[in-house]
C-alpha positions as CSV (number, residue, x, y, z in Angstrom):
1,X,0.8,15.1,7.6
2,X,-1.6,14.4,10.4
3,X,-4.2,11.6,10.0
4,X,-7.7,12.7,8.9
5,X,-10.9,11.2,10.1
6,X,-12.6,9.6,7.1
7,X,-16.2,8.3,7.3
8,X,-17.3,5.9,4.5
9,X,-21.1,5.6,4.1
10,X,-23.7,4.6,1.6
11,X,-24.5,7.5,-0.8
12,X,-27.9,9.2,-0.7
13,X,-29.8,11.3,-3.2
14,X,-28.3,14.4,-1.6
15,X,-24.9,13.2,-2.9
16,X,-25.9,12.9,-6.6
17,X,-24.5,16.3,-7.7
18,X,-21.2,15.7,-5.9
19,X,-20.9,12.2,-7.4
20,X,-21.6,13.6,-10.8
21,X,-18.9,16.3,-10.5
22,X,-16.3,13.9,-9.1
23,X,-16.9,11.3,-11.8
24,X,-17.2,13.9,-14.6
25,X,-13.7,15.2,-13.7
26,X,-12.2,11.7,-14.2
27,X,-14.3,11.1,-17.3
28,X,-12.9,14.3,-18.9
29,X,-9.4,12.9,-18.4
30,X,-10.5,9.7,-20.1
31,X,-9.9,7.5,-17.1
32,X,-13.5,6.8,-16.1
33,X,-16.8,6.3,-17.9
34,X,-19.1,9.3,-17.5
35,X,-22.4,8.8,-15.7
36,X,-25.4,11.1,-16.1
37,X,-27.1,12.6,-13.1
38,X,-30.2,10.5,-13.9
39,X,-28.1,7.2,-13.9
40,X,-26.4,8.3,-10.7
41,X,-29.8,9.0,-9.0
42,X,-31.1,5.6,-10.1
43,X,-27.9,3.8,-8.9
44,X,-27.2,5.9,-5.8
45,X,-27.7,3.0,-3.4
46,X,-24.8,1.1,-5.1
47,X,-22.4,4.0,-4.2
48,X,-20.3,4.6,-1.1
49,X,-18.9,8.0,-0.4
50,X,-16.0,9.1,1.8
51,X,-16.5,12.2,3.9
52,X,-14.1,14.4,5.9
53,X,-16.2,16.5,8.1
54,X,-19.3,17.1,6.0
55,X,-17.4,17.2,2.7
56,X,-17.6,14.3,0.3
57,X,-14.1,13.7,-1.0
58,X,-14.4,10.3,-2.7
59,X,-16.7,7.7,-4.1
60,X,-16.9,4.2,-5.4
61,X,-19.7,1.8,-6.5
62,X,-20.3,-1.9,-6.5
63,X,-22.1,-3.3,-9.5
64,X,-23.4,-6.8,-9.7
65,X,-22.2,-8.7,-12.8
66,X,-23.2,-12.2,-11.9
67,X,-24.3,-14.5,-9.1
68,X,-20.9,-14.4,-7.5
69,X,-19.2,-11.5,-9.2
70,X,-19.3,-7.7,-8.5
71,X,-17.3,-4.9,-10.0
72,X,-15.8,-1.9,-8.2
73,X,-16.4,1.1,-10.5
74,X,-16.4,4.9,-10.4
75,X,-13.7,4.9,-7.7
76,X,-12.3,8.4,-7.4
77,X,-10.9,10.9,-4.9
78,X,-11.2,14.7,-5.1
79,X,-8.0,16.4,-6.0
80,X,-6.2,17.5,-2.9
81,X,-7.3,14.4,-1.0
82,X,-5.3,11.8,-2.8
83,X,-2.6,9.7,-1.1
84,X,-4.3,9.9,2.3
85,X,-5.6,6.3,2.3
86,X,-9.2,7.3,1.3
87,X,-9.3,5.1,-1.7
88,X,-8.3,2.1,0.4
89,X,-11.0,2.9,2.9
90,X,-13.6,3.0,0.1
91,X,-12.4,-0.3,-1.3
92,X,-12.6,-1.8,2.2
93,X,-16.2,-0.6,2.6
94,X,-17.1,-2.0,-0.8
95,X,-15.5,-5.4,-0.1
96,X,-17.4,-5.5,3.2
97,X,-20.6,-4.9,1.3
98,X,-19.7,-7.7,-1.2
99,X,-19.2,-10.1,1.7
100,X,-22.5,-9.0,3.2
101,X,-24.1,-10.0,-0.1
102,X,-22.4,-13.4,0.0
103,X,-20.3,-12.5,-3.0
104,X,-16.7,-13.8,-3.1
105,X,-15.3,-12.4,-6.4
106,X,-14.7,-8.7,-6.8
107,X,-13.1,-7.3,-9.9
108,X,-12.2,-3.9,-11.4
109,X,-10.9,-2.5,-14.7
110,X,-8.3,0.1,-13.9
111,X,-5.3,2.1,-14.8
112,X,-4.3,2.2,-11.1
113,X,-2.9,-1.4,-10.9
114,X,-0.4,-0.7,-8.0
115,X,-3.2,0.7,-5.9
116,X,-5.4,-2.4,-6.3
117,X,-2.4,-4.7,-5.8
118,X,-1.7,-2.9,-2.4
119,X,-5.4,-3.7,-1.6
120,X,-5.0,-7.4,-2.2
121,X,-6.1,-7.7,-5.9
122,X,-4.3,-9.7,-8.5
123,X,-4.0,-9.0,-12.2
124,X,-6.1,-11.3,-14.3
125,X,-7.2,-11.6,-18.0
126,X,-10.2,-9.5,-18.9
127,X,-11.6,-12.4,-20.9
128,X,-12.5,-14.3,-17.7
129,X,-15.3,-11.8,-17.2
130,X,-17.8,-12.4,-20.0
131,X,-20.5,-10.8,-17.7
132,X,-18.5,-7.5,-17.9
133,X,-17.8,-7.7,-21.6
134,X,-21.4,-8.2,-22.5
135,X,-23.0,-5.7,-20.1
136,X,-20.6,-2.7,-20.4
137,X,-17.8,-3.2,-22.8
138,X,-20.1,-3.5,-25.8
139,X,-21.1,0.2,-25.3
140,X,-17.6,1.5,-24.5
141,X,-15.8,3.6,-27.1
142,X,-12.5,1.8,-26.2
143,X,-14.1,-1.7,-26.7
144,X,-11.7,-2.9,-29.4
145,X,-8.7,-1.1,-27.9
146,X,-9.2,-1.4,-24.2
147,X,-6.1,-0.4,-22.3
148,X,-7.5,-1.0,-18.8
149,X,-6.1,-3.8,-16.7
150,X,-8.4,-6.3,-15.0
151,X,-7.8,-7.1,-11.3
152,X,-9.6,-9.5,-9.0
153,X,-9.8,-10.3,-5.4
154,X,-11.4,-13.5,-4.0
155,X,-13.0,-13.1,-0.6
156,X,-13.3,-15.7,2.1
């Protein structure tokens, strides 16, 4: 397979429908929390998208949880574009944004542990993130039976 040219950029309001469709596909499989178009429009500046040509083929967002902690969330790739390194490019872009904000701890809750480990993250206990538990987990239907794994990377 030949290498594809992938551009990662900050999302714009023009991307909201594409973000919604991509995230909804994962939400229907039970592997990502759904996000409404209204929420996506409000948070669009926290998203990064991956483009091949003019087609958005992936996304991810950075959400601030504390003074020195952000979460990568809503990380997904369009079917047919997986295993091309696009997810790693999105993570790199999000880590770059965290560094620019002066943040050194980046976490994620995931089912894709090997992917995050390949990108430098380590498995940690969810309980070390009370900011996450009190902001998002309290509203999650899986709150008392969460099967996601927490991962963390500490940046220089």
